[in-house]
C-alpha positions, 0 to 999 in steps of 0.5 A, spaced: 625 433 248 633 431 247 635 437 253 628 433 257 631 427 256 639 429 257 637 432 264 632 427 266 637 421 266 642 426 268 638 426 274 636 419 275 644 418 275 645 422 279 639 419 285 641 412 284 649 415 284 647 417 291 643 411 293 648 406 291 654 411 295 649 412 301 647 403 302 655 402 300 658 408 304 661 404 310 665 398 309 667 398 315 660 397 316 659 392 312 665 387 313 662 388 321 656 385 318 659 379 314 663 377 319 657 377 325 653 374 320 659 368 318 660 367 326 651 367 326 653 360 321 658 358 325 653 357 332 648 355 328 653 349 325 655 348 334 647 347 334 645 342 329 651 338 332 649 339 338 643 336 336 646 330 332 650 329 338 643 329 343 646 334 347 641 339 350 647 343 354 650 344 347 644 347 345 643 351 351 648 354 350 647 358 344 639 360 347 639 366 351 636 365 359 629 367 356 629 364 349 622 363 346 621 357 342 614 356 337 615 348 336 612 345 329 606 343 333 605 350 335 607 349 341 611 355 346 616 354 351 620 359 354 625 360 357 632 356 357 633 351 363 624 349 360 627 347 353 632 344 355 629 339 359 623 339 353 630 337 348 633 332 353 625 329 354 624 328 346 633 325 346 629 320 352 623 319 348 625 318 341 633 317 341 634 317 334 632 324 334 635 330 328 634 336 327 638 340 322 637 347 320 640 352 314 639 358 314 638 361 307 638 368 309 642 371 316 640 379 316 644 383 321 641 390 324 648 393 328 645 397 331 641 394 336 645 388 335 640 384 332 639 379 327 635 375 322 636 368 320 631 364 315 631 357 313 629 351 312 628 346 317 628 337 316 626 333 321 626 326 323 625 319 328 622 314 328 614 313 331 611 306 332 607 305 325 614 307 321 621 314 321 617 320 321 620 325 315 617 333 317 620 339 313 618 346 313 621 353 314 624 357 320 625 364 323 631 365 329 632 372 332 640 373 334 643 378 340 649 380 341 650 380 348 658 382 351 660 378 344 657 373 343 651 370 338 645 368 342 638 365 340 632 370 343 627 367 339 626 361 334 620 359 330 617 353 326 612 352 321 612 346 318 611 345 311 611 337 309 611 330 313 610 323 310 612 316 314 608 316 320 600 317 322 603 322 327 602 326 320 596 325 320 595 330 325 597 335 331 600 332 336 
């Protein structure tokens, strides 16, 4: 019985070593993933800064031509130009609009030059009956095109809203 347990322990240890080495076998790939994750985080920070500055053109520089955005209301907007116009219109009608996205996880898939970003978003603006404070979760799909990470798609889901009747019914 003891010899059998020994063989099982050796087999488990062998499998664990093989599995661990296969996950960490390529330090160059791990280093590239880390660099790409950092580049995406920096791009997200530029996007947040562009929103803070109400600069739709700067926002658009981070989108692919065929970007697809599903807004918190469920409305879908396709294309860089359409999304840029939508944000310009929102800044014009709600001049105190601010959105911030904070990534909690970024997963890079190097063979396809794609990445997934997940996190929390917050939004704030003033309606006639008060300030809207919204928040929720988001997911973004990034693609590396000619060495630059660009957003191909974003999905925003609201989980909290307060401060105005805006929150009572989906617009």
